[in-house]
N, C-alpha and C positions, 0 to 999 in steps of 0.2 A: 662235289666229286661223286658221292654216293648216288645222288639222283641221276646224274648223267650216265653213270655206268649201268644203273638199273634200267634206264630207258633204252640205252644203246645195245646192251648185252643181255645179261640175265640177273635176276634177283640174287642168285647164289654168289655170282662174281661180285656184285655190289656189296653183299654182306661181308665177304672176305676182304675186299678192298677197304671198307669202313673199319673193320676190326684191326687190320694192319696199321692203318693211319692212326687209330686210337692208341695202339701200343707205342708207336714211334713218338707221337706227340707227348704222351705221358712220360716216356723215358727222357725226352728233352726237358720236361719240367720236374726233374729229380724224382722219377718214379712215383708220380702223384696218382694214387689209386682212385681217388674220387674223380679226378679229371678223366681218367680212363673210362670209368663207369659212365660218366656224363656223355662222353663222345661215343661210347659203344651203344648205349641205349638210344641216343639221338640218331645214330646210323641205322639201328634196327627199325626205328620209327620211319625214317626216310625210305627204307627198303619196302616195308609193308604197306606204306601209303602210296607208293609210286609204281609198284610192279604191275598193276592192271589199269594204268591210266590210258584213256583213249581220246580225251578231249583236253584242250588247253586249259579250260577253266578248272578241270579236275586237278591240274598241277598247282593252281593257285590255292585251292582248298587243301591240298596236301601240304603246301608250305605253311598254311595257318595251323594245321594239326601239328606239324613238326615244331613250330614255334611254341605252341601250348605245352607240348611235352617237354621242351627245353625249360620253360618256366617252372613246371612241376619239379624237374630234376634239380634246378637251381635252388628252389625252396627247400628241397630235401637235403641238399648239400649244405645249405646255410644252417639248417637245424642241427645236422650232424656235427658241424664245426662250431656250434654254440654262438653263431653270429647274432648280435642283438641290434645291429644298425638297420633301421628302416631304409636308409639311403642305399646301403649295400644291396638289399633285396630289390629295391626299385631299379637301381642302375643296372644290375646284372639281369633282371627279368626283362627289361626293355631290350637289352642287347641279345638275350636268348631268343625272344620272340622275333626280333628283327632278323636274326640269323636264318630262321626257317622261311620267313617271308621273302627275304632278299635272295636266298639260295634258289627258291623256286623261280623267281623272276630271272635271275642270271642263267639258270638252266634252260629256260624257255628261249632266252636270247642266243645262247651258245649252241643249242641243239642242232639247228639247221647247218651250221658250219661243220660240226663233227659228222653229221650224216653225209654231207658232201665229201668231206675229207676221207672218211673210211668206207664210203660206199655202203652204209648201213641204212636200211629202210625201217623206220619206226612207225607206230600207229599214227603219229602226227603227219608223217610224210604220205602215208597211205590215204589218209582222209582227204588230202588234196586231189587225189585221183578219184574219189568217191562221188564227186559232183556229177549228177546225171546230165549236166550241160557240157561234159567233157567232149571235145570234138569227135573222138572215136565212138562214143556212145550215141551221139547225135547222128553220126553217119550210119551206125548200125540200125537205129530206129527208122531212118528214112529208106535205107537200101535193103534191109532184111528185117521187116517188122515182126515176123514170126519168131526169128531168132532172138530179137530183143525181148519179146515177151517170155520166151523160154529162159533167157538169162536172168530176168527178174524173178521168175518162179524158182529157179535153181538157187538164187541168192537167198530167198526167204527160207527155203527148205534147209539149205546148208548152214545158214545162221542158227536155226533152231537146233540142228544136229551139233554144231560146234558148242553152243551153250550147254547142251546136255552132257557133253564129255569134257568140258573145261578147255576146249581148244581156243585158238585166237579168233574171236568172233569178227573183228574188223577185217583181218586178212582174208578170212573165209568169204565174207560177203563181197568184198571188192574184187577178189579173185574170180568169183562167180559172175560178176558184172562183165568182165572182159574175156572170160575163157573161150568164147566162141566167135570172137571178132573176125577170125579168118574166114568165116562163112560169107562175109561181105563180098569176097571176090567172085564167087559163083553162087549167089543166094538161091537161085531157082533149083539147084541140085539137091537141096535139103527139104525134107517133107514139110517142115513147119512154114516154109515160104511158098509152097505150091498151092496157090489159091484157085487153080483151074484144074481141069481133068488131064492136062498135058503133063507128062512126066518125062523129062529129058533122058532119064536112065534107060527107058525102053528102046532108045535108038543106039545105045552104047553096049559094048561087050562088058561082061562082069569085071574083067581086069581093069578096063578103063574107068568104070564106075567106082571101083575100089580106090583107084589112084586119085580120083577127084575128091572123094569123101575123106580119105586119109591125109590129104594134103592140107586141110584147113588148119591143123595146129601149127604147122611150120609157117604158113602164110600169116597166121595171127601173130606169131612172134616177129615176123618181118615188119608188120604194121606197128607193133608195140615198140620196136627199136626205133622206127621212124619218128614216133611220137614221144620217145624217151620215157616210156613207162618203166617202173622199177623192175629189176631182174626177177624179184620174187613173184611178180604178177606174170611175167613171161613163162615162169615154170608152170603155172596153172594151165596156160595155153598148150604147152608142149606135152604135159603129162596126163591131161584129164581123160584120155582114152586108153591109157595104159599101153600094153604091148600085145594084147590078145588078138586073135584072128578076127578079121572083119567078115564074120560068117554069113551075113545077109547076102553078100555078093560072091560067096565062095562057090567055085565051079570045079568039079572033078574032071 
């Protein structure tokens, strides 16, 4: 539960959820304080190990860490309760470690269903769109090679910026990949795709040039909807130019 909430929502909500569950379960077991502490610290470990996961194998490693923390907690509880049976320690430590391992595996299995059910895009879902063999990116490379190179450069720069401020690196990079796909509709009207001396804007009025340039975010969203890209990536396309004046074509 804590792992899924952490991946789908936020670490803070996962922490609150884990704490509430720990309280309720300890109440069921006759106000068992040690059981509460075990569940609470296990939930804390799950939250801290899963809140920045971007790869599936990272989730497997997180499950192993949670299992090891569970084993340590069980040993401490056994010592506090003056347990002398080796079998008790062995039995409960195996169950504690299996708990972390199996929870990570089950979370990995259930995550796609919850993503689809609640329309939430996680890092795992985004990584499926990150493949440079994605049909839209391949079309961009063929139809607007200058824009494709521009998008790759923006992805590298924005990823470095995201890392420096603690933002979502995966989302930032993949959003940069797709932000300009709307330029595929009229690639020659954008300077990075003009490989000759001919500039189609010279034969257009400033108003018409502005309309062509400013239409590419909306056209990008239309393409994204056709290819079923996540809504969070569509936001990159619609918002990346803001709302300021297209001053290059402004005419008094």
